[in-house]
C-alpha positions as CSV (number, residue, x, y, z in Angstrom):
1,M,-12.2,9.2,2.3
2,A,-14.8,6.4,3.1
3,A,-16.7,4.3,0.6
4,D,-19.7,5.0,-1.0
5,P,-22.3,3.0,0.5
6,A,-23.9,2.3,-2.5
7,F,-21.3,0.2,-3.2
8,L,-22.3,-1.8,-0.8
9,T,-25.8,-2.5,-1.4
10,V,-27.4,-4.4,-4.1
11,V,-31.0,-6.0,-5.1
12,E,-32.1,-9.0,-3.0
13,S,-33.2,-11.9,-4.2
14,T,-37.3,-13.1,-4.0
15,A,-37.0,-15.9,-6.3
16,V,-35.0,-18.4,-4.2
17,P,-37.2,-21.1,-2.6
18,Q,-37.9,-20.1,1.1
19,R,-37.1,-23.4,2.4
20,H,-33.6,-24.2,1.1
21,V,-32.6,-26.7,4.0
22,L,-28.8,-25.0,3.7
23,D,-30.3,-21.5,4.5
24,P,-30.1,-20.6,8.1
25,S,-33.5,-18.9,7.4
26,S,-35.2,-22.5,6.4
27,G,-36.8,-22.6,10.0
28,L,-35.3,-26.4,9.9
29,A,-35.2,-26.4,13.6
30,A,-38.6,-24.8,14.2
31,W,-40.1,-27.3,11.4
32,L,-38.8,-30.0,13.7
33,G,-40.0,-28.9,16.6
34,Q,-43.5,-28.7,15.5
35,R,-43.3,-32.4,14.8
36,G,-42.2,-33.4,18.1
37,Q,-38.5,-34.4,16.6
38,P,-35.5,-33.7,19.3
39,A,-33.1,-30.6,18.5
40,W,-30.5,-32.9,17.6
41,R,-32.2,-34.2,14.6
42,A,-31.1,-30.7,12.9
43,A,-27.4,-31.7,13.6
44,A,-27.8,-34.8,12.3
45,I,-29.4,-33.7,9.0
46,R,-26.3,-31.2,8.4
47,R,-23.8,-33.8,9.2
48,W,-25.7,-35.9,6.3
49,L,-25.5,-32.7,3.8
50,H,-21.9,-31.3,4.8
51,G,-19.9,-34.5,6.1
52,R,-21.5,-37.6,4.6
53,R,-22.6,-35.7,1.2
54,A,-26.2,-37.3,0.9
55,A,-27.8,-36.0,-2.0
56,S,-31.1,-36.4,-1.0
57,F,-33.2,-36.8,2.2
58,A,-33.9,-40.4,1.0
59,D,-30.5,-41.0,1.8
60,M,-30.3,-40.2,5.5
61,T,-31.6,-43.6,6.4
62,D,-30.8,-43.3,10.1
63,L,-34.1,-41.1,10.1
64,P,-37.5,-42.1,10.4
65,R,-39.1,-42.9,7.3
66,D,-41.9,-40.5,7.6
67,L,-39.5,-37.7,8.4
68,R,-37.5,-37.9,5.2
69,A,-40.8,-37.8,3.7
70,D,-41.9,-35.0,5.2
71,L,-38.6,-32.9,4.8
72,D,-38.8,-33.9,0.9
73,A,-42.0,-32.3,0.5
74,D,-41.1,-29.1,2.4
75,F,-37.5,-29.0,1.8
76,R,-35.3,-28.5,-0.7
77,I,-31.3,-29.4,-0.6
78,W,-30.5,-28.1,-4.4
79,T,-31.8,-25.0,-5.7
80,T,-29.0,-25.1,-8.6
81,T,-28.7,-27.3,-11.6
82,I,-25.3,-27.8,-13.3
83,A,-25.7,-25.6,-16.4
84,V,-22.0,-26.8,-17.2
85,H,-19.3,-29.1,-16.4
86,K,-15.6,-28.5,-17.4
87,R,-12.3,-30.1,-16.8
88,A,-9.0,-29.8,-17.5
89,E,-5.9,-31.8,-17.8
90,D,-4.6,-30.5,-14.9
91,G,-7.6,-31.6,-12.7
92,T,-9.1,-28.4,-12.4
93,E,-13.0,-28.6,-12.3
94,K,-15.5,-25.6,-13.0
95,L,-19.1,-25.6,-12.6
96,L,-21.4,-22.9,-14.1
97,L,-24.5,-23.0,-11.8
98,Q,-28.2,-22.0,-12.5
99,L,-29.8,-20.9,-9.9
100,A,-33.6,-20.8,-9.2
101,D,-34.1,-17.7,-10.7
102,G,-32.6,-18.7,-13.8
103,Q,-29.3,-16.5,-13.0
104,R,-26.2,-18.1,-13.3
105,I,-22.7,-18.3,-11.2
106,E,-19.5,-19.9,-11.3
107,C,-17.5,-22.0,-8.9
108,V,-14.2,-23.9,-9.2
109,L,-12.3,-27.0,-7.9
110,L,-8.5,-26.8,-8.2
111,R,-6.3,-29.5,-7.5
112,D,-2.6,-29.2,-6.1
113,G,-0.6,-32.0,-4.4
114,D,-2.8,-32.8,-1.6
115,R,-4.9,-29.7,-1.4
116,R,-8.3,-29.6,-2.7
117,T,-9.1,-25.9,-2.8
118,V,-12.5,-23.9,-3.9
119,C,-12.8,-21.0,-5.5
120,I,-16.7,-19.4,-4.8
121,S,-18.9,-16.9,-5.8
122,S,-20.7,-14.2,-3.3
123,Q,-23.0,-12.2,-6.1
124,V,-24.5,-12.6,-9.3
125,G,-22.2,-10.4,-11.4
126,C,-20.2,-7.6,-9.7
127,A,-20.9,-3.9,-9.0
128,M,-16.8,-3.0,-8.7
129,G,-16.2,-2.6,-12.6
130,C,-12.8,-3.8,-12.9
131,V,-12.3,-3.3,-16.4
132,F,-10.4,-6.6,-17.2
133,C,-12.8,-9.0,-15.4
134,A,-15.5,-10.7,-17.3
135,S,-17.6,-11.0,-13.9
136,G,-18.5,-7.6,-13.9
137,I,-19.3,-6.7,-17.7
138,D,-22.9,-6.6,-17.0
139,G,-23.0,-5.4,-13.5
140,V,-24.5,-7.1,-10.0
141,V,-27.8,-8.5,-10.2
142,R,-27.8,-9.6,-6.7
143,N,-26.4,-11.0,-3.7
144,L,-26.2,-15.0,-3.2
145,T,-28.4,-16.3,-0.2
146,T,-25.7,-18.0,2.7
147,G,-27.6,-21.4,1.1
148,E,-26.7,-20.7,-2.5
149,I,-23.1,-19.9,-1.1
150,V,-22.5,-23.1,1.0
151,E,-24.4,-25.2,-2.0
152,Q,-21.6,-24.1,-4.0
153,L,-19.2,-25.7,-1.3
154,L,-21.3,-29.2,-1.5
155,R,-21.4,-29.2,-5.3
156,L,-17.6,-29.2,-5.5
157,A,-17.2,-31.5,-2.6
158,A,-19.1,-34.0,-4.7
159,L,-17.1,-34.1,-7.4
160,L,-14.1,-35.7,-5.3
161,P,-14.0,-39.1,-4.3
162,A,-15.1,-40.5,-0.7
163,D,-11.6,-40.4,0.7
164,E,-11.0,-36.7,-0.4
165,R,-12.1,-33.7,1.7
166,L,-12.0,-29.9,0.7
167,S,-8.9,-28.5,2.3
168,H,-9.1,-24.9,1.5
169,I,-11.6,-21.8,0.5
170,V,-10.8,-18.8,-1.6
171,V,-14.0,-16.3,-2.1
172,M,-12.7,-15.1,-5.3
173,G,-15.1,-15.7,-7.8
174,M,-18.1,-13.6,-9.0
175,G,-18.9,-10.7,-6.9
176,E,-17.3,-8.2,-4.0
177,P,-17.5,-10.4,-1.0
178,L,-17.2,-7.9,1.3
179,A,-20.7,-6.5,-0.1
180,N,-22.3,-9.6,1.2
181,L,-20.9,-10.1,4.6
182,D,-24.4,-10.9,6.1
183,R,-24.8,-13.9,3.7
184,L,-20.9,-15.0,3.3
185,L,-19.8,-14.9,7.2
186,P,-22.5,-17.7,8.3
187,A,-22.0,-19.8,5.0
188,L,-18.2,-19.8,6.0
189,A,-18.9,-20.7,9.9
190,E,-21.1,-23.6,8.3
191,A,-18.0,-24.6,6.5
192,Q,-15.7,-24.6,9.5
193,D,-18.1,-27.0,11.4
194,P,-16.1,-29.7,12.6
195,Q,-19.2,-32.2,12.2
196,G,-19.3,-30.9,8.3
197,L,-16.6,-30.0,5.9
198,G,-14.5,-28.9,9.1
199,I,-12.4,-26.5,7.1
200,S,-10.2,-24.5,9.3
201,Q,-10.6,-20.8,9.2
202,R,-7.1,-20.6,8.7
203,R,-7.4,-22.1,5.0
204,I,-9.7,-19.5,4.4
205,T,-9.3,-16.4,2.3
206,V,-11.7,-13.6,1.3
207,S,-10.5,-11.5,-1.5
208,T,-11.6,-7.7,-1.8
209,V,-11.1,-5.1,-4.4
210,G,-10.4,-2.9,-0.8
211,L,-13.7,-1.5,0.7
212,P,-12.4,-0.1,3.8
213,P,-15.7,0.1,5.7
214,G,-16.3,-3.9,4.7
215,I,-12.6,-5.0,5.9
216,D,-13.3,-3.0,9.1
217,R,-16.5,-5.2,9.6
218,L,-14.7,-8.2,8.9
219,A,-11.5,-7.5,11.6
220,A,-14.7,-6.8,14.0
221,A,-16.7,-10.0,13.2
222,N,-14.0,-12.5,12.8
223,P,-10.6,-11.9,11.9
224,G,-9.1,-15.3,11.6
225,Y,-9.4,-15.1,7.8
226,H,-6.8,-14.5,5.1
227,L,-7.4,-11.1,3.6
228,A,-6.4,-10.6,-0.1
229,V,-6.9,-7.0,-1.5
230,S,-6.8,-6.4,-5.1
231,L,-4.6,-3.8,-6.2
232,H,-3.7,-4.3,-9.7
233,A,-1.5,-0.7,-9.7
234,A,-0.1,1.2,-7.0
235,D,-1.2,4.6,-7.9
236,D,-4.9,6.1,-7.8
237,D,-4.5,7.3,-11.5
238,L,-3.9,4.0,-12.9
239,R,-6.1,2.1,-10.3
240,T,-9.1,4.5,-10.9
241,R,-8.6,3.3,-14.6
242,L,-8.6,-0.4,-14.0
243,V,-10.7,-0.3,-10.8
244,P,-13.4,2.4,-11.2
245,V,-14.4,2.4,-7.4
246,N,-11.1,3.5,-6.6
247,K,-12.3,6.9,-7.5
248,A,-14.5,7.0,-4.4
249,I,-12.1,5.3,-2.2
250,G,-8.3,6.0,-3.1
251,L,-5.2,3.8,-2.4
252,A,-4.1,5.3,1.0
253,D,-7.6,4.3,2.6
254,V,-7.2,1.0,1.1
255,M,-3.8,0.4,2.1
256,A,-4.7,1.6,6.0
257,A,-7.5,-0.6,6.2
258,A,-5.6,-3.7,5.2
259,D,-3.1,-2.2,8.0
260,R,-5.9,-2.3,10.3
261,Y,-6.9,-5.7,9.7
262,W,-3.1,-7.0,9.9
263,E,-3.2,-5.4,13.4
264,T,-6.6,-7.1,14.7
265,S,-5.7,-10.4,13.2
266,G,-1.9,-11.1,13.0
267,R,-2.5,-12.7,9.6
268,R,-0.2,-11.7,6.9
269,L,-1.8,-9.5,4.2
270,T,-1.8,-10.8,0.8
271,F,-2.1,-8.4,-2.2
272,E,-3.3,-9.3,-5.6
273,Y,-1.8,-7.9,-8.9
274,V,-3.4,-9.2,-12.3
275,L,-0.4,-8.3,-14.8
276,L,-1.9,-6.8,-17.9
277,G,0.5,-6.5,-21.0
278,G,1.6,-3.2,-21.9
279,V,-0.5,-1.8,-19.0
280,N,1.1,-2.3,-15.7
281,D,3.7,-4.5,-16.2
282,S,6.7,-2.0,-16.8
283,P,9.8,-1.9,-14.4
284,D,8.2,1.3,-13.5
285,H,5.1,0.3,-12.0
286,A,7.0,-2.6,-10.4
287,A,9.0,-0.3,-8.8
288,D,5.8,2.0,-7.5
289,L,4.4,-1.4,-6.1
290,A,7.3,-1.9,-3.9
291,R,7.3,1.6,-2.4
292,L,3.9,1.1,-1.9
293,M,4.3,-2.3,-0.1
294,G,7.0,-0.5,2.2
295,H,8.0,-2.9,5.3
296,R,4.7,-4.9,5.0
297,A,4.4,-8.1,6.1
298,A,2.7,-9.2,3.5
299,L,2.6,-11.3,0.2
300,V,2.5,-9.9,-3.3
301,N,0.4,-12.3,-5.8
302,V,1.3,-11.7,-9.1
303,I,-1.5,-13.0,-11.8
304,P,-0.4,-13.0,-15.3
305,Y,-4.0,-11.8,-17.2
306,N,-5.7,-14.9,-18.5
307,A,-7.1,-13.3,-21.8
308,V,-11.0,-13.1,-22.4
309,A,-12.2,-13.3,-25.8
310,G,-13.8,-9.7,-26.8
311,M,-12.0,-7.7,-24.4
312,P,-8.6,-5.6,-25.2
313,W,-6.5,-6.5,-22.6
314,K,-3.8,-8.9,-23.4
315,E,-1.5,-11.4,-21.4
316,P,1.9,-9.8,-20.3
317,T,5.0,-11.2,-22.4
318,Q,7.5,-13.7,-20.3
319,A,10.2,-11.3,-20.6
320,A,7.9,-8.3,-19.1
321,R,6.4,-10.7,-16.4
322,E,10.0,-12.0,-15.3
323,R,11.6,-8.1,-15.5
324,F,8.7,-7.0,-13.1
325,L,9.1,-9.7,-10.7
326,D,12.9,-9.1,-10.6
327,V,12.3,-5.4,-9.6
328,L,9.9,-6.7,-6.9
329,R,12.4,-9.1,-5.7
330,D,15.6,-6.8,-5.9
331,A,13.5,-4.6,-3.3
332,G,12.6,-7.4,-1.0
333,V,9.0,-7.7,-1.7
334,N,7.7,-11.4,-0.7
335,V,6.2,-12.4,-4.3
336,Q,4.8,-15.1,-5.9
337,V,3.2,-15.7,-9.1
338,R,-0.2,-17.6,-9.3
339,R,0.2,-20.7,-11.3
340,R,-2.1,-20.9,-14.3
341,K,-5.0,-23.7,-13.9
342,G,-7.8,-24.4,-16.0
343,A,-7.1,-21.8,-18.7
344,R,-8.4,-24.0,-21.5
345,I,-11.8,-24.4,-19.4
346,D,-12.3,-20.5,-18.9
347,A,-11.2,-20.9,-15.4
348,A,-10.9,-17.2,-14.6
349,C,-13.5,-15.6,-13.1
350,G,-16.6,-15.0,-15.1
351,Q,-15.3,-16.4,-18.4
352,L,-17.6,-19.8,-18.6
353,R,-20.5,-17.6,-17.4
354,R,-19.8,-15.1,-20.3
355,A,-19.0,-17.7,-22.8
356,A,-22.3,-19.4,-22.1
357,A,-23.9,-16.3,-22.6
358,Q,-22.7,-15.5,-25.8
359,A,-23.3,-19.1,-27.1
360,A,-26.9,-18.6,-26.4
361,T,-27.4,-15.7,-28.4
């Protein structure tokens, strides 16, 4: 059964400034042409922003002074302000960004050895309704623009010392990425530009609850990204309780679409499974998951739940977690446990935004 198209449609923003220089719709190239500037100036500006971390047009010292002044008058680099900046002892940093229309989103920088991974948002809120997720408690407000997605990357890159660069991107923050592919795909293309952030496509992961039309569109548009499908249950009844959008789709269609992506891309699939204490963490649940995986060339990423204040769900016990993992491993499933990072700074998706909103009331 195909997903209801309503799940792929949200209200667009009209509040973001028209001339956000990070957005492809800014008209920068035409603006430069009208002023008799050579076409390569646009690429030079992008290199300053993406590769050299310019914080203002005034920093772009190899551009003519008059041009820098004109750019400053007609364009904005930053349409967000940092509302909250939290740091954890493990090196994780989380930003709560306030957008031009007053809405707020989250993004995270994770340090792990030499890896510098960022987790970014694609929407304000989320329409998928996962019952344990803080991002979707108030539903979806709007899609982010391409510029707002790119801006998260630059905000996080600016947290690094000059000799470090972002290495990986996971689109696993607020929102359903496949519901905003028109803006997300150009942003990821910007991230891959060797003259800018230069992040390999093979180091970019797009996460989804499993929208078959979106998965197929991603496969047709650019199948080089890692695909992570959030399952959280291996039967339709339980999954629909936890992920209400599943009622309109069904696990069979989700898995079939994931298989088509693998066939097109050749990239190993990842299936995310948030382990909720007393809900989906029994040995029987693990056995059901093992049967669902079958002989797929896939990785199951088990994520022990990160408790959210005011929500009824609890973390699994260590004993329950180990029993769950043992069943999967004994069945030959390739499984890993996501290490918790940033727990003390509300690093789970939507937590910081929710906490800030509650504090303001």
